Every structure is written in C-alpha cells, then in structure tokens.
PDB file of N, CA, C and O in Angstrom:
ATOM      1  N   MET A   1     145.144 -11.536  -2.624  1.00  0.00           N
ATOM      2  CA  MET A   1     145.724 -12.551  -3.361  1.00  0.00           C
ATOM      3  C   MET A   1     146.801 -12.014  -4.139  1.00  0.00           C
ATOM      4  O   MET A   1     147.805 -12.713  -4.275  1.00  0.00           O
ATOM      5  N   GLU A   2     146.755 -10.988  -4.620  1.00  0.00           N
ATOM      6  CA  GLU A   2     148.099 -10.391  -5.468  1.00  0.00           C
ATOM      7  C   GLU A   2     149.382 -10.262  -4.567  1.00  0.00           C
ATOM      8  O   GLU A   2     150.542 -10.419  -4.948  1.00  0.00           O
ATOM      9  N   ASP A   3     148.911  -9.915  -3.174  1.00  0.00           N
ATOM     10  CA  ASP A   3     150.013 -10.050  -2.356  1.00  0.00           C
ATOM     11  C   ASP A   3     151.021 -11.383  -2.037  1.00  0.00           C
ATOM     12  O   ASP A   3     152.228 -11.395  -1.792  1.00  0.00           O
ATOM     13  N   LEU A   4     149.997 -12.556  -2.142  1.00  0.00           N
ATOM     14  CA  LEU A   4     150.418 -13.674  -1.970  1.00  0.00           C
ATOM     15  C   LEU A   4     151.360 -14.154  -3.303  1.00  0.00           C
ATOM     16  O   LEU A   4     152.438 -14.746  -3.250  1.00  0.00           O
ATOM     17  N   SER A   5     150.807 -13.828  -4.206  1.00  0.00           N
ATOM     18  CA  SER A   5     151.575 -14.084  -5.655  1.00  0.00           C
ATOM     19  C   SER A   5     152.987 -13.552  -5.839  1.00  0.00           C
ATOM     20  O   SER A   5     153.910 -14.161  -6.382  1.00  0.00           O
ATOM     21  N   ALA A   6     153.045 -11.881  -5.118  1.00  0.00           N
ATOM     22  CA  ALA A   6     154.323 -11.587  -5.240  1.00  0.00           C
ATOM     23  C   ALA A   6     155.180 -12.247  -4.280  1.00  0.00           C
ATOM     24  O   ALA A   6     156.354 -12.467  -4.578  1.00  0.00           O
ATOM     25  N   GLU A   7     154.668 -12.613  -3.064  1.00  0.00           N
ATOM     26  CA  GLU A   7     155.495 -13.279  -2.075  1.00  0.00           C
ATOM     27  C   GLU A   7     156.125 -14.703  -2.589  1.00  0.00           C
ATOM     28  O   GLU A   7     157.200 -15.126  -2.163  1.00  0.00           O
ATOM     29  N   LEU A   8     155.362 -15.356  -3.512  1.00  0.00           N
ATOM     30  CA  LEU A   8     155.898 -16.610  -4.071  1.00  0.00           C
ATOM     31  C   LEU A   8     156.674 -16.565  -5.148  1.00  0.00           C
ATOM     32  O   LEU A   8     157.155 -17.592  -5.627  1.00  0.00           O
ATOM     33  N   ARG A   9     156.877 -15.398  -5.638  1.00  0.00           N
ATOM     34  CA  ARG A   9     157.873 -15.030  -6.818  1.00  0.00           C
ATOM     35  C   ARG A   9     159.179 -14.629  -6.058  1.00  0.00           C
ATOM     36  O   ARG A   9     160.133 -14.459  -6.818  1.00  0.00           O
ATOM     37  N   LYS A  10     159.405 -14.464  -4.894  1.00  0.00           N
ATOM     38  CA  LYS A  10     160.612 -13.890  -4.295  1.00  0.00           C
ATOM     39  C   LYS A  10     161.551 -15.039  -4.499  1.00  0.00           C
ATOM     40  O   LYS A  10     161.201 -16.216  -4.591  1.00  0.00           O
ATOM     41  N   ILE A  11     163.000 -14.502  -4.572  1.00  0.00           N
ATOM     42  CA  ILE A  11     163.866 -15.354  -4.690  1.00  0.00           C
ATOM     43  C   ILE A  11     163.995 -16.044  -3.248  1.00  0.00           C
ATOM     44  O   ILE A  11     163.612 -15.476  -2.225  1.00  0.00           O
ATOM     45  N   PRO A  12     164.571 -17.325  -3.260  1.00  0.00           N
ATOM     46  CA  PRO A  12     164.684 -18.118  -2.098  1.00  0.00           C
ATOM     47  C   PRO A  12     166.007 -17.540  -1.443  1.00  0.00           C
ATOM     48  O   PRO A  12     166.698 -16.822  -2.166  1.00  0.00           O
ATOM     49  N   PRO A  13     166.429 -17.783  -0.138  1.00  0.00           N
ATOM     50  CA  PRO A  13     167.571 -17.268   0.822  1.00  0.00           C
ATOM     51  C   PRO A  13     168.765 -17.773  -0.147  1.00  0.00           C
ATOM     52  O   PRO A  13     168.730 -18.904  -0.632  1.00  0.00           O
ATOM     53  N   GLN A  14     169.608 -17.054  -0.349  1.00  0.00           N
ATOM     54  CA  GLN A  14     170.916 -17.145  -0.919  1.00  0.00           C
ATOM     55  C   GLN A  14     171.958 -17.700   0.090  1.00  0.00           C
ATOM     56  O   GLN A  14     172.782 -18.539  -0.276  1.00  0.00           O
ATOM     57  N   GLN A  15     171.928 -17.344   1.044  1.00  0.00           N
ATOM     58  CA  GLN A  15     173.052 -17.412   2.308  1.00  0.00           C
ATOM     59  C   GLN A  15     172.316 -18.385   3.509  1.00  0.00           C
ATOM     60  O   GLN A  15     171.778 -18.043   4.563  1.00  0.00           O
ATOM     61  N   ILE A  16     172.491 -19.560   2.989  1.00  0.00           N
ATOM     62  CA  ILE A  16     171.661 -20.783   4.099  1.00  0.00           C
ATOM     63  C   ILE A  16     172.184 -20.398   5.475  1.00  0.00           C
ATOM     64  O   ILE A  16     171.427 -20.127   6.407  1.00  0.00           O
ATOM     65  N   GLU A  17     173.808 -20.381   5.584  1.00  0.00           N
ATOM     66  CA  GLU A  17     174.476 -20.181   6.742  1.00  0.00           C
ATOM     67  C   GLU A  17     173.706 -19.046   7.658  1.00  0.00           C
ATOM     68  O   GLU A  17     173.198 -19.191   8.770  1.00  0.00           O
ATOM     69  N   ALA A  18     173.781 -17.913   6.861  1.00  0.00           N
ATOM     70  CA  ALA A  18     173.420 -16.678   7.765  1.00  0.00           C
ATOM     71  C   ALA A  18     172.127 -16.741   8.139  1.00  0.00           C
ATOM     72  O   ALA A  18     171.816 -16.200   9.200  1.00  0.00           O
ATOM     73  N   GLU A  19     171.040 -17.465   7.281  1.00  0.00           N
ATOM     74  CA  GLU A  19     169.799 -17.820   7.903  1.00  0.00           C
ATOM     75  C   GLU A  19     169.771 -18.663   8.888  1.00  0.00           C
ATOM     76  O   GLU A  19     168.985 -18.434   9.806  1.00  0.00           O
ATOM     77  N   GLN A  20     170.439 -19.589   8.927  1.00  0.00           N
ATOM     78  CA  GLN A  20     170.615 -20.642  10.121  1.00  0.00           C
ATOM     79  C   GLN A  20     171.009 -19.759  11.314  1.00  0.00           C
ATOM     80  O   GLN A  20     170.326 -19.794  12.338  1.00  0.00           O
ATOM     81  N   SER A  21     171.883 -19.119  11.233  1.00  0.00           N
ATOM     82  CA  SER A  21     172.372 -18.457  12.385  1.00  0.00           C
ATOM     83  C   SER A  21     171.503 -17.448  13.079  1.00  0.00           C
ATOM     84  O   SER A  21     171.481 -17.325  14.303  1.00  0.00           O
ATOM     85  N   LEU A  22     170.779 -16.722  12.231  1.00  0.00           N
ATOM     86  CA  LEU A  22     169.950 -15.823  12.708  1.00  0.00           C
ATOM     87  C   LEU A  22     168.818 -16.518  13.424  1.00  0.00           C
ATOM     88  O   LEU A  22     168.383 -16.205  14.532  1.00  0.00           O
ATOM     89  N   LEU A  23     168.389 -17.519  12.637  1.00  0.00           N
ATOM     90  CA  LEU A  23     167.254 -18.377  13.448  1.00  0.00           C
ATOM     91  C   LEU A  23     167.647 -19.171  14.688  1.00  0.00           C
ATOM     92  O   LEU A  23     166.855 -19.432  15.594  1.00  0.00           O
ATOM     93  N   GLY A  24     168.896 -19.525  14.664  1.00  0.00           N
ATOM     94  CA  GLY A  24     169.313 -20.290  15.928  1.00  0.00           C
ATOM     95  C   GLY A  24     169.678 -19.188  16.931  1.00  0.00           C
ATOM     96  O   GLY A  24     169.603 -19.510  18.117  1.00  0.00           O
ATOM     97  N   GLY A  25     170.038 -18.011  16.655  1.00  0.00           N
ATOM     98  CA  GLY A  25     170.271 -17.148  17.568  1.00  0.00           C
ATOM     99  C   GLY A  25     168.820 -16.661  18.275  1.00  0.00           C
ATOM    100  O   GLY A  25     168.781 -16.433  19.484  1.00  0.00           O
ATOM    101  N   ILE A  26     167.503 -16.506  17.322  1.00  0.00           N
ATOM    102  CA  ILE A  26     166.332 -16.345  18.147  1.00  0.00           C
ATOM    103  C   ILE A  26     166.014 -17.521  18.842  1.00  0.00           C
ATOM    104  O   ILE A  26     165.560 -17.395  19.979  1.00  0.00           O
ATOM    105  N   MET A  27     166.151 -18.508  18.425  1.00  0.00           N
ATOM    106  CA  MET A  27     165.811 -19.618  19.327  1.00  0.00           C
ATOM    107  C   MET A  27     166.463 -19.536  20.828  1.00  0.00           C
ATOM    108  O   MET A  27     165.892 -19.822  21.880  1.00  0.00           O
ATOM    109  N   VAL A  28     167.481 -19.183  20.696  1.00  0.00           N
ATOM    110  CA  VAL A  28     168.274 -19.170  22.049  1.00  0.00           C
ATOM    111  C   VAL A  28     167.968 -17.934  22.843  1.00  0.00           C
ATOM    112  O   VAL A  28     168.047 -17.930  24.072  1.00  0.00           O
ATOM    113  N   ASP A  29     167.598 -16.824  22.094  1.00  0.00           N
ATOM    114  CA  ASP A  29     167.126 -15.734  22.923  1.00  0.00           C
ATOM    115  C   ASP A  29     166.013 -15.025  22.094  1.00  0.00           C
ATOM    116  O   ASP A  29     166.288 -14.381  21.082  1.00  0.00           O
ATOM    117  N   SER A  30     164.818 -15.163  22.538  1.00  0.00           N
ATOM    118  CA  SER A  30     163.720 -14.609  21.459  1.00  0.00           C
ATOM    119  C   SER A  30     163.685 -13.334  21.973  1.00  0.00           C
ATOM    120  O   SER A  30     163.170 -12.566  21.160  1.00  0.00           O
ATOM    121  N   LEU A  31     164.047 -12.761  23.066  1.00  0.00           N
ATOM    122  CA  LEU A  31     164.149 -11.112  22.990  1.00  0.00           C
ATOM    123  C   LEU A  31     164.874 -10.554  22.020  1.00  0.00           C
ATOM    124  O   LEU A  31     164.680  -9.360  21.793  1.00  0.00           O
ATOM    125  N   GLY A  32     165.802 -11.242  21.285  1.00  0.00           N
ATOM    126  CA  GLY A  32     166.566 -10.387  19.998  1.00  0.00           C
ATOM    127  C   GLY A  32     165.672 -10.283  18.668  1.00  0.00           C
ATOM    128  O   GLY A  32     166.024  -9.620  17.692  1.00  0.00           O
ATOM    129  N   LEU A  33     164.602 -10.937  18.730  1.00  0.00           N
ATOM    130  CA  LEU A  33     163.778 -11.089  17.648  1.00  0.00           C
ATOM    131  C   LEU A  33     163.498  -9.729  17.209  1.00  0.00           C
ATOM    132  O   LEU A  33     163.522  -9.552  15.991  1.00  0.00           O
ATOM    133  N   PRO A  34     163.200  -8.592  18.066  1.00  0.00           N
ATOM    134  CA  PRO A  34     162.760  -7.328  17.527  1.00  0.00           C
ATOM    135  C   PRO A  34     163.963  -6.656  17.174  1.00  0.00           C
ATOM    136  O   PRO A  34     163.727  -5.819  16.303  1.00  0.00           O
ATOM    137  N   SER A  35     165.241  -6.697  17.530  1.00  0.00           N
ATOM    138  CA  SER A  35     166.443  -6.368  16.947  1.00  0.00           C
ATOM    139  C   SER A  35     166.728  -6.835  15.665  1.00  0.00           C
ATOM    140  O   SER A  35     166.867  -6.010  14.761  1.00  0.00           O
ATOM    141  N   ALA A  36     166.850  -8.171  15.418  1.00  0.00           N
ATOM    142  CA  ALA A  36     166.958  -8.832  14.289  1.00  0.00           C
ATOM    143  C   ALA A  36     165.880  -8.398  13.154  1.00  0.00           C
ATOM    144  O   ALA A  36     166.241  -8.352  11.978  1.00  0.00           O
ATOM    145  N   LEU A  37     164.820  -8.147  13.454  1.00  0.00           N
ATOM    146  CA  LEU A  37     163.803  -7.551  12.423  1.00  0.00           C
ATOM    147  C   LEU A  37     164.193  -6.457  12.089  1.00  0.00           C
ATOM    148  O   LEU A  37     164.178  -6.239  10.878  1.00  0.00           O
ATOM    149  N   GLU A  38     164.665  -5.405  12.972  1.00  0.00           N
ATOM    150  CA  GLU A  38     164.903  -4.051  12.441  1.00  0.00           C
ATOM    151  C   GLU A  38     165.983  -4.072  11.394  1.00  0.00           C
ATOM    152  O   GLU A  38     165.962  -3.316  10.422  1.00  0.00           O
ATOM    153  N   VAL A  39     167.048  -5.071  11.649  1.00  0.00           N
ATOM    154  CA  VAL A  39     168.261  -4.951  10.812  1.00  0.00           C
ATOM    155  C   VAL A  39     167.770  -5.610   9.506  1.00  0.00           C
ATOM    156  O   VAL A  39     168.076  -5.065   8.445  1.00  0.00           O
ATOM    157  N   LEU A  40     167.034  -6.740   9.499  1.00  0.00           N
ATOM    158  CA  LEU A  40     166.465  -7.436   8.256  1.00  0.00           C
ATOM    159  C   LEU A  40     165.463  -6.368   7.250  1.00  0.00           C
ATOM    160  O   LEU A  40     165.480  -6.474   6.024  1.00  0.00           O
ATOM    161  N   LYS A  41     164.639  -5.381   7.947  1.00  0.00           N
ATOM    162  CA  LYS A  41     163.816  -4.493   7.393  1.00  0.00           C
ATOM    163  C   LYS A  41     164.852  -3.578   6.524  1.00  0.00           C
ATOM    164  O   LYS A  41     164.495  -3.135   5.432  1.00  0.00           O
ATOM    165  N   ARG A  42     166.272  -3.288   7.105  1.00  0.00           N
ATOM    166  CA  ARG A  42     166.885  -2.159   6.548  1.00  0.00           C
ATOM    167  C   ARG A  42     167.624  -2.689   5.252  1.00  0.00           C
ATOM    168  O   ARG A  42     168.057  -1.980   4.343  1.00  0.00           O
ATOM    169  N   SER A  43     167.685  -4.052   5.337  1.00  0.00           N
ATOM    170  CA  SER A  43     168.430  -4.905   4.038  1.00  0.00           C
ATOM    171  C   SER A  43     167.789  -4.982   3.082  1.00  0.00           C
ATOM    172  O   SER A  43     168.225  -5.571   2.093  1.00  0.00           O
TER     173      SER A  43
END
C-alpha cells in the first residue's frame, strides 16, 4: 500500500505535448514501446 501512496504523490506530467507524442507514436507502432520505455527509465 505504501507504493501506491508514493505513486499518487508524484507530480503530474509537465509536458503534455511530449506525452501526447509518445503515446501517439506507440499507438502507430507498438513495437516501439520497449525503446520508449528504455529512454523513459533513463530520464
């Protein structure tokens, strides 16, 4: 339950356009999801 509480306290996305672009790209080509996750984990 503590993990859920920590997740709920996170700051919401600050770059809506970037999030929309990422999600749109994944919708167009779902094979790109693993690459996108690697980039997101590093940032």
